[in-house]
N, C-alpha and C positions, 0 to 999 in steps of 0.2 A: 728694244723690243718694239715691233710694229703693232699697231692696234688692228683688230679685225675690221674688215671692210663694212661690217654690219652697221657701224655707227659713224659713217663719214659725215662731216659737216657740210651743210648747204651754205650758199653764200649769205643767207640770212642769219644773223646772230641768234644763237640759241635753238636753231632748228636742225634736226637730224634727219637724214634720209637713209633708208635701207639701200645698201649698195648691191643692186642686182644688175649693174651695168653689163657685166660679162655675160649674163644670161640673155639680156636684151640684145647685145651685140651678136651672140651666137645664133639666136633665133632669126634675127634679121639677115645675117650673112647666109644662113641656110635657105631662107626664103628667096634671097637674091639668086643664089646658085640654082635653086629649083625653078627659076623663071617666074616666080609668083609676084615679083615687083616690077615687071617689065612695063606694062601699060598702066597708067594711072588716070583712067578716064571715068571710072565708076564713082558713084556717090552713094553715101549711106547716111541715113538720118533716123533719129529716134529720140525719145525722152528717156533719160536715165537719172538716177539719183546723184546729185552733186557729191554726196558723201562717198559714193562708190567710185566716182571719177577721181576725187581727191586722194582716196586711199590707194587706188591703183597707181596714180602718179607718184605718190610718196614711196610706194614699194618698188617701183621700177626706175625712178629718177627721170622719167619722161615728162617733159613740160607741156608739149603741144597735144591737143585733143586728137588731131589727125594721126600723129605718130603713135599715140596710145592705142587708137583703134586698129591701126595697121599692125602693131605688135600683137595685140590680142588675137586678131584674125590669123596672123601668121603662126602664132603659138598653137591654135586649134588645128590649122591646116597641116602643120608639120608634126603633130602629136604622134609619138611612136607606139603608143598603147602597150608599153613594156609591162606594166603591172598586170594588165589583162592577159597578156600572152604568158607571162611568168606563172600566173595562177592556173591557167589552162594546162600548162606543162606539168603541173604537180602530179607526181606518181608515174611519170613517163619514163623515169630512169629506174632500172632494175635495182631494188634495194640491196641485192647481194654484190653489186659492182664495187670493186676495190678501188678506192680513189687515192690511195697512197698516204693517208694520214690517219 
């Protein structure tokens, strides 16, 4: 039986990292396909909580600050707003519609 990816071991003994690599890979691949990663000449700077950065790195498995920022921005840029659209569609289907179950 394989263990869930949620508790994959990091190289450091006793440390566990949430395995969201597939989400990171999917977001970054979509950003690449969308042309969002073509030119890398912009810079961004700011002060953030070290605890926030460490938690985000632990959850994503991303090690470098630059990669973490790029993933976070791509995640926002590509957000599909599904929940918002799903909620807006509530009541749009006729209640008498027969769905077959």
